[in-house]
C-alpha positions in Angstrom: 1.4 9.0 14.6 4.3 6.6 14.0 6.6 6.7 11.3 6.2 4.9 7.9 8.7 2.4 6.7 8.4 1.0 3.3 9.8 -2.4 2.4 11.8 -2.6 -0.9 9.0 -4.5 -2.6 6.6 -1.7 -1.8 9.0 0.8 -3.0 9.3 -1.0 -6.3 5.4 -1.3 -6.2 5.2 2.4 -6.2 7.9 3.0 -8.8 6.2 0.4 -11.2 2.8 2.2 -10.8 4.2 5.6 -11.4 6.1 4.3 -14.4 2.9 2.9 -15.8 1.1 6.4 -15.2 4.2 8.1 -16.8 4.0 6.1 -19.9 0.2 5.7 -20.2 -1.4 8.7 -18.7 1.4 11.2 -17.7 -1.0 13.8 -16.4 -2.1 11.1 -13.8 1.2 10.3 -12.4 1.5 13.4 -9.8 -2.0 12.8 -8.7 -1.3 9.2 -8.1 1.7 9.9 -5.8 -0.5 12.6 -4.1 -3.2 10.1 -3.6 -0.8 7.5 -2.1 0.7 10.1 0.1 -2.8 10.9 1.7 -3.5 7.3 2.2 0.0 6.8 3.9 -0.7 9.8 6.4 -4.2 8.4 7.1 -2.6 5.0 7.7 -0.1 6.6 10.2 -2.6 8.4 12.0 -5.4 5.6 12.3 -3.5 2.3 11.4 -6.2 0.1 13.1 -9.0 1.1 10.5 -7.5 -0.8 7.7 -9.2 -4.0 6.6 -7.8 -7.4 7.8 -9.3 -9.1 4.6 -6.0 -10.6 3.4 -4.6 -11.5 6.7 -3.7 -15.2 7.3 -2.9 -17.4 10.0 0.4 -18.4 8.6 2.7 -15.2 8.3 0.7 -12.2 8.0 -1.7 -12.4 10.8 -1.7 -8.6 11.2 -1.8 -7.7 7.6 -4.2 -4.6 6.9 -4.7 -2.8 3.7 -6.1 0.6 2.7 -7.1 2.0 -0.5 -5.6 4.9 -2.5 -8.5 7.3 -3.2 -9.4 7.6 -6.8 -6.9 4.9 -7.9 -7.2 1.1 -8.1 -4.3 0.5 -5.6 -4.3 -0.9 -2.1 -1.5 -0.1 0.6 -0.9 -3.3 2.6 0.9 -2.8 5.8 1.4 -4.2 9.5 1.0 -1.9 12.4 4.1 -2.4 14.5 4.7 -0.9 18.1 7.1 1.5 16.9 6.2 2.1 13.1 4.0 1.3 10.2 5.3 -1.5 8.0 4.2 -1.1 4.4 4.6 -4.4 2.6 3.1 -3.8 -0.8 1.2 -1.3 -2.8 -0.8 -3.3 -5.3 -3.3 -2.9 -8.1 -6.8 -4.2 -6.9 -7.1 -6.3 -10.2 -3.9 -8.2 -9.5 -3.8 -11.5 -7.9 -3.2 -10.2 -4.5 -3.0 -13.3 -2.4 -0.2 -14.5 -4.9 1.7 -11.3 -4.4 1.4 -11.3 -0.7 3.0 -14.9 -0.5 6.4 -13.6 -1.4 
């Protein structure tokens, strides 16, 4: 099991999602964080199981994603030799390809 590293944008994504739940459904904030951590642990143990659906030939050929259970979020990551590089944590209804271009 390799360590997880969150890029700054992924950290911002998580903070934004938690802030949204704090404001609109405070009782869900902790459940969201716990569900994210379960997804993160799964990715750390089984990084090759994430979907390559949003991978592209230009910059992100190895980009995979895994869904956060019971929440409309996906964790986008790259399986590096020494660590798991979490790139973004995005709402599934967002314009995902647009967010991944940055």
